[in-house]
C-alpha positions as CSV (number, residue, x, y, z in Angstrom):
1,M,-10.8,26.9,6.6
2,V,-11.9,23.6,5.3
3,S,-10.5,20.1,5.6
4,V,-9.8,18.3,1.9
5,A,-9.1,14.7,1.3
6,K,-8.2,13.4,-2.3
7,I,-9.9,10.2,-2.5
8,V,-8.8,7.6,-5.1
9,M,-11.2,5.0,-6.5
10,E,-10.5,1.5,-7.5
11,E,-10.7,2.5,-11.2
12,G,-8.4,5.3,-10.8
13,G,-10.6,8.2,-10.7
14,E,-9.8,11.0,-8.0
15,Y,-12.0,13.1,-6.1
16,L,-11.8,16.1,-3.6
17,C,-14.0,15.7,-0.7
18,R,-14.4,18.0,2.2
19,F,-14.8,16.5,5.8
20,S,-14.9,17.6,9.3
21,Q,-11.8,17.1,11.2
22,G,-13.7,17.4,14.5
23,A,-16.0,14.4,13.5
24,M,-12.9,12.2,12.0
25,Q,-9.2,12.3,11.6
26,L,-8.2,10.9,8.1
27,V,-4.7,10.0,7.1
28,S,-3.2,8.4,3.8
29,G,-4.5,4.9,3.5
30,D,-7.7,5.2,5.0
31,V,-10.8,3.6,3.2
32,C,-13.9,5.8,3.5
33,V,-17.3,6.0,2.5
34,A,-17.8,9.4,0.3
35,E,-21.0,11.2,-1.1
36,L,-20.2,11.6,-4.8
37,D,-22.0,12.9,-7.9
38,Y,-23.4,9.4,-8.5
39,G,-24.2,8.3,-4.9
40,L,-22.2,6.8,-2.2
41,D,-18.8,5.1,-2.8
42,T,-15.6,3.8,-1.1
43,G,-12.2,5.2,-1.9
44,T,-8.9,5.4,-0.5
45,V,-7.3,8.7,1.1
46,E,-4.2,9.7,-0.9
47,E,-3.6,12.9,0.9
48,T,-5.3,15.7,3.1
49,E,-5.0,19.3,3.4
50,T,-6.5,22.3,5.1
51,R,-7.5,25.4,2.7
52,E,-9.1,28.6,3.1
53,D,-12.7,28.4,2.0
54,A,-15.0,31.5,2.2
55,K,-18.2,29.3,1.5
56,G,-17.1,27.2,4.6
57,G,-16.5,24.0,2.7
58,K,-19.7,24.1,0.5
59,G,-17.8,24.9,-2.6
60,L,-16.8,21.4,-2.5
61,A,-19.6,19.5,-3.8
62,F,-18.4,15.9,-2.7
63,R,-17.8,15.0,1.1
64,V,-16.5,12.2,3.3
65,I,-19.2,10.4,5.2
66,R,-17.1,8.3,7.4
67,K,-14.3,5.9,7.5
68,L,-15.2,2.3,6.7
69,T,-16.6,0.5,9.7
70,P,-16.9,-3.4,10.4
71,P,-20.8,-3.3,9.1
72,D,-19.8,-1.9,5.8
73,F,-17.7,-5.0,5.0
74,S,-20.8,-7.3,4.7
75,H,-22.3,-4.7,2.4
76,I,-19.4,-4.7,0.2
77,R,-19.0,-8.5,-0.1
78,E,-22.6,-8.4,-1.1
79,N,-21.8,-6.0,-3.9
80,E,-18.7,-8.1,-4.9
81,R,-21.2,-10.9,-5.4
82,V,-23.2,-8.8,-7.6
83,A,-20.4,-7.6,-9.6
84,A,-19.2,-10.9,-10.2
85,S,-22.5,-12.1,-11.5
86,A,-22.7,-8.8,-13.8
87,K,-19.2,-10.0,-15.1
88,E,-20.5,-13.4,-15.9
89,R,-23.6,-11.9,-17.7
90,L,-21.5,-9.6,-19.9
91,E,-19.2,-12.3,-20.7
92,R,-22.2,-14.4,-21.9
93,L,-23.5,-11.4,-23.9
94,I,-19.9,-10.9,-25.4
95,A,-19.6,-14.7,-26.5
96,Q,-23.0,-14.7,-27.8
97,D,-22.4,-11.6,-30.0
98,G,-19.1,-12.9,-31.3
99,V,-17.2,-9.7,-30.0
100,V,-13.5,-10.2,-29.1
101,A,-13.2,-8.5,-25.8
102,R,-12.1,-9.8,-22.2
103,V,-13.6,-8.3,-19.0
104,I,-10.9,-7.6,-16.5
105,H,-12.6,-5.5,-13.9
106,T,-16.1,-5.1,-12.5
107,R,-17.2,-3.3,-9.3
108,L,-20.4,-2.2,-7.9
109,S,-20.5,1.2,-6.1
110,Y,-21.0,1.3,-2.3
111,G,-24.6,2.7,-3.1
112,G,-25.3,0.3,-5.9
113,E,-25.9,3.1,-8.4
114,R,-23.0,2.8,-10.4
115,L,-21.5,-0.5,-12.2
116,F,-18.0,0.0,-13.2
117,I,-16.7,-2.3,-15.9
118,R,-13.3,-2.2,-17.6
119,Y,-12.4,-4.3,-20.5
120,T,-9.5,-5.1,-23.0
121,A,-9.8,-5.9,-26.8
122,P,-7.2,-6.2,-29.7
123,T,-9.0,-3.3,-31.4
124,P,-10.9,-0.2,-30.3
125,I,-14.5,-1.4,-29.7
126,S,-17.5,-0.3,-27.8
127,L,-19.7,-2.7,-25.3
128,R,-22.2,0.2,-24.9
129,K,-24.8,-1.9,-26.8
130,F,-24.9,-4.2,-23.8
131,A,-25.4,-1.1,-21.2
132,G,-29.4,-1.4,-21.5
133,E,-29.6,-5.0,-20.7
134,L,-26.9,-4.8,-17.7
135,Q,-28.8,-1.8,-16.3
136,R,-32.3,-3.5,-16.4
137,E,-30.7,-6.8,-14.9
138,F,-28.8,-5.3,-12.2
139,R,-30.5,-1.9,-11.5
140,A,-27.1,0.1,-11.9
141,Q,-25.9,2.5,-14.4
142,P,-23.1,0.7,-16.3
143,D,-19.8,2.5,-16.6
144,L,-17.9,0.6,-19.6
145,W,-14.4,1.7,-20.7
146,Q,-12.0,-0.1,-22.8
147,V,-8.5,0.2,-21.1
148,S,-5.0,-0.3,-22.4
149,G,-2.4,-2.9,-21.6
150,R,-0.8,-0.7,-19.2
151,D,-4.1,-0.3,-17.3
152,E,-4.8,-4.0,-17.6
153,A,-1.4,-4.8,-15.8
154,K,-2.2,-1.9,-13.1
155,M,-5.7,-3.3,-12.2
156,M,-4.7,-7.1,-12.4
157,G,-1.5,-6.7,-10.6
158,C,1.9,-7.9,-11.7
159,L,5.5,-8.1,-11.2
160,G,8.0,-5.8,-12.9
161,V,11.1,-7.4,-14.8
162,C,13.0,-6.3,-11.6
163,G,11.2,-8.9,-9.5
164,R,9.2,-6.3,-7.5
165,I,5.7,-5.4,-7.6
166,A,5.3,-3.3,-10.8
167,C,5.5,0.6,-10.0
168,C,1.9,1.1,-11.6
169,C,0.5,-1.7,-9.0
170,S,2.0,0.2,-5.9
171,W,2.7,3.7,-6.0
172,Q,2.6,5.1,-9.6
173,R,-0.7,7.3,-10.3
174,R,0.0,8.0,-13.9
175,F,2.0,6.5,-16.9
176,P,4.9,8.5,-18.1
177,V,6.0,8.6,-21.5
178,A,8.9,6.2,-22.2
179,T,10.7,6.1,-25.5
180,A,13.4,4.4,-27.5
181,K,15.5,7.3,-27.3
182,M,15.3,7.5,-23.4
183,A,16.8,4.1,-23.6
184,R,19.5,4.9,-25.8
185,A,20.6,7.8,-23.6
186,Q,20.9,5.2,-20.9
187,N,22.9,2.8,-22.9
188,L,20.1,0.1,-22.8
189,P,19.4,-2.3,-25.7
190,V,16.5,-1.0,-27.9
191,T,14.9,-4.6,-28.3
192,P,11.3,-5.5,-27.4
193,A,12.7,-8.1,-24.7
194,A,14.6,-5.5,-23.0
195,L,12.5,-2.3,-23.6
196,N,9.0,-3.6,-22.7
197,G,7.6,-4.4,-19.3
198,T,5.1,-7.2,-18.2
199,C,2.3,-4.9,-20.0
200,G,4.0,-5.1,-23.4
201,K,4.6,-1.5,-23.3
202,P,7.9,0.5,-22.7
203,K,8.9,0.3,-19.0
204,C,8.2,3.2,-17.1
205,C,11.3,3.1,-15.1
206,I,13.0,3.9,-18.2
207,A,11.4,7.4,-18.1
208,F,12.1,7.5,-14.3
209,E,15.8,7.2,-14.6
210,C,16.4,9.1,-17.7
211,G,16.8,12.3,-16.0
212,Q,18.9,10.9,-13.3
213,C,21.2,9.1,-15.9
214,S,21.5,12.5,-17.9
215,R,22.8,14.1,-14.6
216,E,25.4,11.8,-13.8
217,K,26.6,11.7,-17.4
218,E,27.1,15.6,-16.9
219,E,28.9,15.1,-13.6
220,T,31.4,12.7,-15.0
């Protein structure tokens, strides 16, 4: 038997990592240091399970090293300082090049091997031409991705039209497909003001509530 934790990274990536229950007890919400394919990094435990493994856990390439400890926080603060400098540097490069893009997220992995960068732009573009300069200056491999309006809202944090923290910022892991047809089935007005959420895309709750609305109609 082997204990497995699903670790969720700040950028949304998920890793299955083995850990020793004798050495640590992990529960949902714990922040830990894990050994991944690119080095050490921090992530949040989403869930744990125990499974059979004939290889004694060696079949899982990644593993949890430890829960986050007080000495780790100063190291993370220094990484945040480096990430902020990388963001400023990239923004200068973008301005000099005349590219229309906005950097919304930068993070240096715990071990310093990977520099995560997320950006938005009106049209699909690539900022990979700046990767070499960033790598030379910050000695980390840039991971550059253009994200959508929904991803931006999730990363930046926002309130839904209901007045509560948006689902994508609190518990939602993936974006469902919400359509005008679903809105009509719920007798909702099909206008941008009523249909779209803070991110400018159709509200996820339209998809969440579509099935429930259909069942209620069948019962009446």
